[in-house]
C-alpha positions, 0 to 999 in steps of 0.5 A: 424296920420292925414293930415292937411285937417282933421277937427277932432282933438284928443289928438293923432292926428298929422297934417302933414306939410311935410316930408323928407327922412333920408337914406344914399342917401338922408338926411337933411344935417343940421343933419350931414356930413353923414348918420351915423352922421345924425342918431346919431343927432336924437338918431337913429341906422343907418340902411341901409334901412333908415327912414322917418321923418314926421314933424307936429303939434299935436292938441295943436299946438306943433311941433313934428318930427315923425320917421317912418320905412316906407320909401317907403310911405314917398317917395311916399308922397314927390314925390306926393307933388313935382308934386303938387298932394294931398297926405294924409301921414298917416303912420301906427302906427306900423311903428313909431319908435319914436316921437321927440319934435321940428323940425330940419328944419324951416318951413314956414307953420302951421296947420290950426285950431290949436295954433301956432307952439311951442315946446311941454312941457315935461311931468311933472316929466320927462326929455325928449330930448331937442326939435329939432331946426333949425340952427341959421341963424345969425351964421355960422358953419357946419350946415349953410355950409352944407345948403349953399351947398344944395342951390347951388346944388338946384340952380346950374344954377343960381350960375354957370352963375356967373362964366366965362369960363376962371375961369371955365376951368382954370388949376387945378394944384396939387402942393404946389403952387396951391390951386386947385381953377382954374386959378384965383378962385372965392368967394363970400357971400352965398345967401343961406338961411337954411330955403329954404332946407325944402321940402315946400321951395325948389322952388324959385330963390335962386341965387346970385346977378349979378357979385357976384364972385370976384377973391380970389387967393390961399386958403389953405382950398380949397386945404385941402378940395380937398385932403380930397375928394381925400383921400375918393377914397382910404379910403371910408368914412361913407355912405352919405359923397358922394352923387350923384343925377341926372343932365341934359345931362347925368351928375350927381350932386355930394355932398361931405362933410367932417369935415369943408368943403362941395363940390358941383359939376357937373361931366361934369363941375366945383365944388364949395367949402364952408368952416367952416373957411370962413363964407358965402363964396363960392369958385370955383374949375376950371375944368382943367385936374385934376378935371374930374378924381376926380369927376368921382372917387367920383361918383363911390363911391357915394350912389344914390337915388333908 
């Protein structure tokens, strides 16, 4: 493999553009609700050690996603890039598991000196796998819902600033008359953009417009999502359904996903819920007396980055 700074191209060269981790604690949400589903989407065995996904172009400009076993090397490269440092990511050929055509994420960059990014043509007389493609931003479904949750987790402060204290700390009732969305709930169109989940587009404002949220009243889908999340406490889900990451002030940022729903929360604050059945909508779950216990229980089950 070759980094994007290399000037000599050959038929086997891969000009690396970015990389992401595929582990139980960190994986591209576009691929599935949990680590097992994400691996299945790429035809991989869900080994506990995980994989690294290296996205790049070959000397003809074709898009490739190279799966490697050297997770530590990929993690070091990502950390270096996040700090603004150069890092030539060149995994050893012995660590390569497979090379998949296409990219699962939309990238806004391209390798210099080669043709524009395009899907590779299959070898004559063979039927290889269909090229990986990022989700269609014009439709709403499970991948877009998960990517919207990614954006909220990434830009938590911007979204949280739109919620007043009455909503944020309203009652979290747990009976048949409540949808679990706090005293008056909230919802709005998500401003999240799936392309922003790629590593090289992780910065930016990404926040909602001022005054974005308005009352939504009761919503049975939110209550069902919370009930499903609560059920995880007694019946732990597949690895990656619940993930925990660092947050300021000793708190944790929680991500929980399930069929048709995604939850983003801070253990010391409120939660946001996105539903497949409500395209582009973001709903709040008020802090109240019940939510803290649920978040604490989920955090105890969550996988965490090493």
